[in-house]
N, C-alpha and C positions, 0 to 999 in steps of 0.2 A: 405166879398169880399174886395180885395185891388187892386187898380190900381196905378201903378207906371209909370212915364215917365223917361226913362233912355237913355243914349247914349251908345251903345254897338254894338259889332259884333254879330248879331243875330245867326250866325252859331256856336257861342261858348257858347250859353246859355244852361244850364241844366234844361230844362223844359219838360213838357209832350208834348207840341205842339209848333212849330213855324209856323207862317203864312208867306207864300211866296207871294210877290207881283208879280203874274204870268201874262203871256200873254195868250190869248185865246187858243194857241196851246199847252200850258204847256211844251214847249221846251225851251232850254237855251235861255234866253234873256239877258238883261243887268242888271246892278246894283245889287240889292238884289237877284234877280232871278239867275243871273250868279254865285254869291258867294255861294248860297245854292246848286246849281247843282254841282259846282266845289268841294265843301266840302263834299257833301253827297255821291259822287262817282257815277260810271256808272249805278248801279242798279236803281237809281232815274230816269234817262233818260228812261230806259226800262219801269218802272212803269208808268211814265207820258205818254209815247207813247200808252200804253194799255188803258189809260183813254179816248183817242180820243178827247182831247180838253175840253174846258169848256166855258160856256157862260159868257159874261160880267155881273157882279153883282152876280155871283154864285161862288162856291168853290168846290174843290174835295180833297180827303184825300189820302196820301201815307204814308208809313213808313219813318222814318228819316234816315235809312241806316247808313252811317258812321258819322252822326252828333251826338252830345250829346242829342239832342231832340229825343224823341221816335217816333214822328210823324210830318208830314208836311201837313198843309192845304194850298192848292194852291188857292188863291183868285184872281179873275180877275177883276181889277178895270177899270173904264171908262177912256177914254182919255178926257181931258178937251177941249171942243170946245168953248163954250160961256156961259155955265150955263143954256141953254135953250133946252138941249137935254137929259133930265133925268139924268144928271151927278150926282147930289146930291142923288137922290133915288138909283141909281146904286151903288154908293160908300157905302151908308148906308147898302145896301143889302149884299155887300161883308163882312162887319163886322158882320152883323146879321147871315148870313149863316155860317161864320167861328165859331161863338159861338155855333150855333146849332150842327155843326159837332163835335166840341170839347166836348160838353155835351153828345153827343151820344156815345162817347168812354170814358166817365167818366174822362176826363182830369181835373186836378185841377190847372194846371199852363199853361199859354199860352202867347206867345210873338208875338206882331204885329210889322211890320215895318210901315212906313208911306205910305200907299197904294195910288198909282196913283200920287204922288207928284214929282216923278223924271221925267223920259222922257215923262210921260203922262201929265205932266204940270198942274195938279190940284192945285189950289192956296192952299198953305200949311196951312194958318190960317183957311180957310174954311174947309179943310180936317180934321184938328185937332179937330175942334168943332164937326164935323159930327162923327168922330171916338169916341170921349168921350161920346157924347150924346147917340149914338147907343149902345155902350158897356154898359153904365149904365142902359139903358132900356131893354137890351137883356139878361144879365147874370142872371141866376136863383140863388136865394139864397138857400144855403143848408137848408134842413128842419130838 
């Protein structure tokens, strides 16, 4: 297993799966979500509409459509309030669920954005630590 931290346009990555920092409605939002929807094309909006939303801390799967990535996992992160409303557990759950879904489709490469650190205002240093720790403890080693 290899984990790399890079600065890149996630919509341009040739990987099995990209993770979208989605909103609970799975409809066009801002930031990463807007870029993914714009670049994946109109079929993504239709696929997301059919999913009927997603709970905070959970994730859903669609095809990548017009992206280089084969699939998109839409992970709904928590809005930061004050750290006393399960924000840490919910963010960790987003990463864990994304790995579970990626493994269920036998993905070998996955790209994550920094979930919840944009308009949801999760402190980036705390979010980065949660992401790395959760990924390290969630990824199954090939046997």
